[in-house]
C-alpha positions in Angstrom: 86.5 61.9 16.5 87.2 59.9 19.6 84.4 58.2 21.6 84.7 57.4 25.3 83.4 54.2 26.8 79.8 54.1 27.6 79.8 53.5 31.5 77.5 51.3 33.2 76.8 52.7 36.8 78.6 50.9 39.4 77.5 51.6 43.0 79.6 51.5 46.1 79.4 48.4 48.3 77.1 50.3 50.8 74.5 51.2 48.1 70.9 49.8 48.5 71.3 47.9 45.2 74.5 46.1 46.4 72.9 45.3 49.7 70.0 43.9 47.8 72.4 41.9 45.4 74.1 40.4 48.5 70.8 39.4 50.0 69.9 37.7 46.7 73.3 36.0 46.5 72.9 34.7 50.1 69.4 33.5 49.3 70.8 31.6 46.3 73.5 30.1 48.5 71.0 29.0 51.1 68.7 27.6 48.3 71.8 25.7 46.8 72.6 24.2 50.2 69.1 23.1 50.5 69.1 21.4 47.1 72.6 20.1 47.6 73.9 22.2 44.6 77.5 22.8 44.7 78.4 26.3 46.0 80.5 27.2 43.0 77.5 26.7 40.7 75.3 28.7 43.0 77.6 31.8 42.7 77.7 32.0 39.0 76.3 35.4 38.0 74.4 35.9 34.7 76.2 38.1 32.1 75.0 41.5 32.7 77.1 43.3 30.0 78.3 42.9 26.4 81.2 45.1 25.4 82.9 46.0 22.1 85.9 47.8 21.1 86.7 49.1 17.6 89.5 50.9 15.7 88.4 52.1 12.2 91.3 51.6 9.8 90.1 54.3 7.4 89.1 57.1 9.8 91.3 56.4 12.7 88.2 56.5 15.0 88.2 54.5 18.2 85.2 53.2 20.2 85.0 51.2 23.3 81.5 50.7 24.6 79.0 48.6 26.4 76.3 48.0 24.0 74.0 45.6 26.1 73.4 45.5 29.8 71.0 43.9 32.1 68.7 42.4 29.4 68.6 45.2 26.9 70.5 47.0 24.1 71.6 50.5 25.0 70.3 52.9 22.3 73.0 55.6 22.9 75.8 53.0 22.4 74.1 51.5 19.3 74.0 55.1 18.0 77.8 55.4 18.6 78.4 52.1 16.8 76.1 53.1 13.9 78.2 56.3 13.4 81.6 54.6 13.7 80.6 51.9 11.2 79.0 54.5 8.7 80.0 54.6 5.0 83.1 56.7 5.6 83.2 57.6 1.9 79.7 59.2 1.8 79.0 59.9 5.5 75.8 57.9 5.4 74.7 56.3 8.6 72.6 53.0 8.8 71.5 51.0 11.8 73.8 48.0 12.4 72.0 44.7 13.0 72.3 44.0 16.7 72.8 40.3 15.9 76.1 41.2 14.1 77.3 42.9 17.3 76.4 39.8 19.3 78.4 37.7 16.8 81.4 40.1 17.3 80.9 39.7 21.1 80.9 36.0 20.8 84.0 36.1 18.7 85.7 38.4 21.3 84.9 36.2 24.2 85.6 32.9 22.4 89.0 34.0 21.2 90.0 35.2 24.7 91.4 38.4 23.1 89.3 40.9 25.1 91.8 43.7 25.2 92.5 44.5 21.6 89.9 46.3 19.4 88.4 44.8 16.3 90.0 46.6 13.4 87.3 47.7 10.8 88.1 47.2 7.2 84.5 47.8 6.1 81.2 48.3 7.9 78.1 49.9 6.4 78.3 50.6 2.6 75.9 52.7 0.9 74.4 51.3 -2.6 76.4 54.1 -4.3 79.8 53.0 -2.7 79.0 49.3 -3.2 78.4 50.0 -6.9 81.6 52.1 -7.2 83.6 49.2 -5.5 82.1 46.7 -7.9 82.8 48.7 -11.1 86.3 49.7 -9.9 87.3 46.0 -9.8 87.6 45.8 -6.0 86.9 42.1 -6.1 84.5 40.1 -4.0 81.9 42.9 -3.7 78.5 41.4 -4.1 75.7 43.2 -6.0 73.3 42.8 -3.2 75.9 43.0 -0.5 74.8 42.7 3.2 76.9 45.6 3.9 74.2 47.8 2.5 71.8 46.5 5.0 74.1 46.9 8.0 74.3 43.3 8.4 77.9 42.7 7.4 81.4 43.7 8.5 84.9 43.1 7.5 87.4 42.8 10.5 90.7 41.6 11.8 91.6 41.2 15.5 95.3 41.9 16.5 96.5 39.0 18.5 94.2 36.5 16.8 95.0 35.0 13.4 92.5 35.3 10.5 92.2 31.4 10.5 91.3 31.4 14.2 88.7 34.3 13.6 87.2 32.4 10.7 87.0 29.3 12.8 85.3 30.7 15.7 82.8 32.8 13.5 82.0 29.5 11.6 81.4 27.6 14.8 78.9 30.2 15.8 76.7 29.4 12.9 75.0 32.8 12.8 75.5 33.8 9.1 78.2 34.1 6.4 81.8 33.8 7.2 84.6 34.5 4.6 88.3 34.3 4.9 90.2 36.8 2.7 93.9 35.9 3.5 95.4 38.1 0.7 93.4 41.2 1.8 94.1 40.4 5.5 90.3 40.4 6.8 87.5 38.1 7.7 84.0 39.0 6.5 81.1 38.1 8.8 77.4 38.7 8.2 73.9 37.8 9.6 72.6 36.4 6.3 72.2 32.6 5.5 74.8 30.4 7.1 77.6 29.7 4.5 81.3 29.6 4.6 84.1 30.5 2.1 87.8 31.2 2.2 90.7 32.2 0.1 
């Protein structure tokens, strides 16, 4: 299944919203002049969108979406992400923690690697799948894995080394970050802040 990007509406320059935005920016520039704020600083726009791009290594599915825009999460995009990151072994879908998505977005921006998709090794795992992986000797599968809560993901990002991904995620200080060099992925989660590597 192939998802197309969730588009945020962009109006033509003559649209009322754009005219209103130009008036707002002009007002900001005049205010900056009155306060002696440098023009460059006055023209900085707030971040209106957060985008993510995924490639699922097990299903071959692709997703490029804007999941947050103008101060809110977009429910239809979250649904697409939840589906993509489902337990592909059982088909079970679970809500993915938006903080995990924000961490991925931070990694994407901080790495400067915004054109390549995150490659998904593991997203949500049902308790059944998690137990199967533990008993089959998968190694490194926790009994109370945060994957079962939609709060963990195992990734790599083509064009960015695992060590760099690990470093950026650790510096974000959001949750757990694990480096699995031999398995070629980085684990990130929104649990307690902790770091490990191999």
